N, C-alpha and C positions, 0 to 999 in steps of 0.2 A: 503514336509510336508503335512500332512493331514489336512484339514480345521479344525479350532478350534471350540469347542462347549463348552457351558457353563456346560452342562451335555451330556455326549455321551452314551446314552442308547442303541443306534443301534449298536455300536462296542462291547459294553458289551454283548448284546443278542448274537451276532454272536458267541462269545467264549463259551456259553452255550447253543447253539441252539438245539443241539440234545437232551439235557436233557429236556429243555423247551418243544420243540415240542412234545416229547413222552408223557409228562405230561399233555400237552394240549390235544392230541389226546385221552389219556386215559379218560379225563372228557367228552369230546364228546361222545365217545363210551358208557360211562356210562349212559349218559342223566340225571345224577344228577347235576343239575346246581346250586341249592340253598341248603345249608347246607349239611349234610351227611358225609361220611368218610373223604373225601379229606379236608374239612375245619377242622373237628375236629382233623385230623392228624396234620395239620399245627399248629393248637392252642397248641396241646401237645408239638410238637417239639419246638415251641417258648417258651413255658414255661419252658422247660428243658434248653434251651439256656439262658433264661434270669434269671433262678433259682427263678422264681415266681410260686406260688402255682396254680394260675389261670390265664388264658388268655382268654379274650372274644372278638372275632373278631367283627368288626362292619363295615359300609360302608364307612367311612373316619375318618380323625382325628378330625374334628369338631364336629361330631356326638359323637366321644368318650368323649370329654370335656363335652358336654351338658349331655349325659347320666350320667357321673360320678357326675355332680352337682345335677342332679334329684335323683339319687340313694342314695346321701349323705343328702336328705331331705331339701336342700336349697330352702328357699321360696321367694317370691317378698319382697323387703325391706331389705333383709340380705345383707351383704356386704362380698367381697372378695378381698383380697390383691395381686395385680399383678403389674410386671412391665409394664410401657407404651411403652418400646422399646422391641417390639414383633410384630410377625405377628397378624393382626386382629382378626384371629380365637379365639385366646386365651381369648379374653375379649368380642367378639361378642356374644358368647354363654350366657355369663353372662346377657348381656343387653336384650338378646331375652327371658329369664326367669324372666326378671324385678328384677334381682340382681344387686346391685350396685358396679362396679368395682372402687376399691380405688388404683390410680396408685401412685407407689413408685418408687425411683430412681434403677438404675443399678450400679454395680462396673464398672468403666470406663476401668479396664483391662480385666475383664472377659465377659462384656457385659451382664452379668446375675444378677438378682434382688440382692440387696446389703442387707444382712441379719441385718446390723446395723440399717436401717431405718425402719424396718418391725413393731417393737415393738411400735414405735410411732404413727403408723397408726391404731392400733387396737382400736376399739371401742365396746360398748355393742352390736352392731348390727354385728360384724365381725363374720364370720362362718369357713373361710377357707383362705389359702394361696395357690396360684398358682405360684410356681416356674417355669421358662422356661430355658431349658437347651439350651441356643442360640448358633446357628452355630455350634453345637457339644461340646461345653464346658459345664461342669456340673456347675450348681448352686451349692452354698456352702450348702448341705443339713444338715450337723450335727447342725449347729446353728438354721438352719430352723426348724428342727424337735424339737429342744429344746424349742424353742420359741412356736411353735404349743402345745406341751404338757403342757407348763405353763398356757396357756391360753385356753386350751381344744378346739383347732382349728383343723379342718381337712386340710390335705396337698394333693393336687392334682398335680401331676407332669406333665407338658407339655414336654413330651420327644419325640416330632415329629421330632426334629433335632438331638437328642442326642442317638439314640438307639445304644447299644454295648459299650457306655462309662462306665467305672468303676471307681466308687467312693470310696476313702478310708477313713474311720473315724480314729479319733486320737487314738482309741485302736487297729488299725489295721485291723478291719473288713472290708471286701470290699463287695460291692452290685452294681449291675448295676443300672444306672439311670432309673427311671420308676418303680423300685421295692421298693424304700425307702419310699415314702410317702403312704397314705392311699389307693390311686388309682393313677396308672400311666396311660398316654394316649399318644397313638403314632399314626402316619400315614404312610400310604403306598404310597403316592403320588409318581409317577414314577421318580422324581428327588431325593427323598430320599435315604439314604444309604441303606436301604432295601426297595427298591420300586417296586410296582406291574406295570403291562402294563395296568392299567386303576387306579381305586381309591380303597381305603380301609383304615382301621384303627383297633385299637384294644385297649383294656383296661387290666390293669394288677392289680392283688390284691392277697394278701394271706389270706384274709378274707372270709371265706366260706358264710356267710349271706349275705355280700356285693357283692360276686360274682353272688349269686341266684339273687339278685336284679338287677344288672346290666344286667344279661341275660334276665330277665323278660322286663326289660324297653325296651332293644334293639328289643324285639320281641313282639310289641303291649301290652306290660304288662302282657304277658301270663304265667302262672305257668304251665299249659299244654294246649294243642290245644282247643282253643275256651273258656278257662277259663281265664278271664282278672282280674287279682287281682288289678293292679295298672295302672295309666294313662302312657302309654308308646309310643314308636315311631317305625318306621319300618326302622331299620338300620343292613343291613346284607353285609358281605363279600362273595362274590360269589365263587363257586368252582374253576372256572377257574383262578381268581386271586389268590386264596389259593394254587392251584396246582403250579403256577408260583413262589410264595413266598417261598415255602416250597424248591423248588430248590434253589433259591437265598440265602435263610437262610443257606445253607451249605457253601455259599461262602462268608458269611457276614464278618468274621474276616480278611479274605484275601482282600476283599473290603476295609475294614478300614485300614489295613496296606498299601495299596497302596495309599490311600489319606494321611496317615502320611508320607509316602515317598516323595509324591509330595509337602506337607507342609514343609518338611524338606530342599527341593529344593529351595523354595521361601525363607525361612528364611535365608539360607545361601548367597543367592543372594542379599537380601536387609540389611544383617547385616551391622550395623554401619551408616546406612543412616539415618540422622537426621529428614528428612521429611517423614519417613515411620516408623510406629510402628506396627510389625509384631504381628499376634495373641498370646496372653498370654497363657501360658501352665501351671497351677497350679500344684503342686506336688501331691495333693491328688486326682487327675482324670487323666484319659486317654482321652484327645480330640480326637473326631472321625471325625472331619473336615468336617461336612456336607457342610460347606462353609470356604473360606479362606478369611478373612476379615481383610483388613489392615485400620489402622487409618492414615490419612494424616495430616501432619503438615505443615501449610504454602503453601499449594498446592491447585490450583482450581479443586476441586473434580469433579464438573460437565464437566469442560474442559477436564479432563483426561479420563472421561466416553465416551466423545464424540469422542477424539482422538483414542482412542483404538478402538471404533467401526469403525472409518475412515480407520483404519489400519487392520481390520478383526479379532480384538480381542474382543470377548464378554466379558462384565463385567456386575455386577449388584449392585444396591443400595438398600440394604436391612436395613433399610426401611426408606425412605425420609420423612415421615410424621409419627411421633410417635402416638399411639392410643390417648393419650389425647387431641391431637389437630385435630383429625378427627371430621367432622360436626356430625356423629351419636352419639358422645358422648356429645355434647353441652347440652342435657337434664340432663346429669349426673354431670354438671359442669366442664367438661373436660377443658375448656379454663381458669379456675381459677387457674390450677396447675402450680406451678413454680418448673420445674425439669430441672435444669441447665446442669446437665451431660447428661441426655438423648437428650436434644436439641443440645449439643455440638456434641454428637456422630453422630447424624442423618445428620449433616452438613459435616461431615468428613470421614465416613467410605465408603469402595467400596470392593466389593467382586470380586476375580479373579477366572478365571475357575479351578475347582478342581473336579476331578473324578478318577474313576479306570483306565481309558484308556490314561490318558495323558502320554506322552513320554518326554524324556528331550530335544529333539528338539523343541518341541511345548512350554515348559515351559521357554527355553531360549528365544525363540522369544517374549513370552508374556513379560518376565523380561525387554528384551532390550527395549520394546515399552515404559513400565512404566518409565524406568530410562531416556529415551530419552525426554519424556514430562517433567519429573520432574527437568532434568538438562538444560531445556531450558532458 
């Protein structure tokens, strides 16, 4: 059996080595490393795949979120509603811009922001809602967009873990996550479903004026070279990463199918086990399984994590400390929040290896070790 990896980017690379190597060499031969045709072609191809009018590449997913808030004109003292159960980048950029994150609960089944609690958190200072498509499951976007419309709020989708997910509205309309809100943001961190061999990110929008502003902010606020209309930053996706991503984009649906197949294997293996709740799959979206995250019932989660490590099985706890309990948010009253569902989940979730290269022998070994510990 091949050694187990949480994410096996090396084996994945070897399957597309010829394509990737040729694309990288072409960039090296061109000597155009920043911007240019390769980056523009990738942006166009991603826009076509995503069915978004505009894709604006940038340096990473965190920058994408920050640039989105800047482009929407959010100011110090404004508030944004966001889940606390998320990677810190979602809310870190708000604090960086002196915008106050207002933390709300998640749905215990989907792990995503609970639309039922959003309206209660809205104040006169609220300017935006930031749903996170956590672990690859979509937040319930239809009621979120309805709430935003009623209260004249922006919606910024954190789609770093959800790229490729298709959300279905009650009228049958389908849209990919990241193309539903005013701006969608994603990350191309190597472990992502569409991962670079370095860092990278992108923003999605159908609004022409907003796209222009996103482009300006990402390039020092320039409308044209050396003419700076707004305060911006320097956030670029380099051509080498764009070339690699353009190759991997052609395989993205294939990668997602492989992840779903691996999730099906786990689901079947854990079916009926009262101590394991497998990931929920809502009918109105197509889970892309960036992570396969189970919820443990009456099991020593940290003990399982250590037992798996001792037996050569990687596992991860995403996320052991929710955002509202992080020291960085003490100044925003984080410690005053009472988020029982979030706290409950952070003590019980654990993610098992899931990636495009998992085989059944590896998965059976993982399952056996999980069940061995649970049945002790």
